[in-house]
C-alpha positions in Angstrom: 10.4 9.7 -8.1 12.3 7.8 -10.8 11.1 4.5 -12.1 14.1 2.3 -11.6 12.7 -0.9 -13.0 9.8 -2.0 -15.2 8.8 -5.7 -15.5 5.6 -7.5 -16.3 3.4 -4.4 -16.0 4.9 -3.3 -12.7 6.8 -0.1 -12.1 9.3 0.0 -9.3 10.1 3.5 -8.0 12.4 5.0 -5.4 11.4 8.5 -4.1 14.1 11.1 -3.9 13.1 12.4 -0.4 12.3 9.1 1.2 13.3 7.6 4.5 15.2 4.7 5.8 15.2 1.7 5.8 15.8 1.2 2.0 12.6 0.3 0.3 10.8 0.7 -3.0 7.2 1.4 -4.1 5.8 -0.9 -6.7 2.9 0.2 -8.8 0.5 -1.7 -11.1 -2.9 -0.5 -12.2 -4.3 1.7 -9.5 -2.5 -0.1 -6.7 0.8 0.0 -5.0 2.9 -1.9 -2.5 5.9 -0.8 -0.4 8.6 -3.4 -0.1 11.6 -3.2 2.3 14.8 -4.0 0.3 16.5 -5.9 3.2 20.3 -6.3 2.8 22.7 -8.8 1.2 22.0 -11.1 4.2 18.2 -10.4 4.4 15.5 -10.9 1.8 13.1 -8.1 0.9 9.7 -8.1 2.6 6.3 -6.7 1.9 5.5 -3.7 4.2 2.3 -2.2 2.9 -0.4 -3.0 0.3 -2.7 -0.3 -1.1 -5.4 -1.3 -3.6 -3.4 -4.2 -5.1 -4.6 -7.8 -5.2 -2.7 -10.4 -3.1 -1.6 -12.1 -6.3 -0.1 -8.9 -7.8 1.5 -8.1 -4.4 3.2 -11.5 -4.4 4.4 -11.0 -7.9 5.7 -7.5 -7.0 7.6 -9.1 -4.1 9.0 -11.8 -6.4 10.3 -9.1 -8.8 12.0 -7.2 -6.0 13.6 -10.3 -4.6 14.9 -11.2 -8.1 16.4 -7.7 -8.5 17.3 -7.0 -4.9 21.0 -6.2 -5.3 20.3 -3.9 -8.3 17.6 -2.1 -6.4 19.9 -1.7 -3.3 22.5 -0.2 -5.6 20.0 2.3 -7.0 18.8 3.2 -3.5 22.5 4.0 -2.6 22.9 6.1 -5.8 19.8 8.1 -5.0 20.2 8.5 -1.2 24.0 8.1 -0.8 
């Protein structure tokens, strides 16, 4: 489960043995969110929130949107 991005106290991770569709897990404090990465034509979207405030979940989504293409590339590197 490599951390592929760190920003503003958030850790964005992609699991090695994870499933489609491409997505990331974003951690901060004791909480996490799962965010679908979408595609070049589709923005990322929040899929699941566990123990994270709505404010932090929105910030996590904004970070993933900002780095979407980079994260899609990392997903491809890990999952082929």
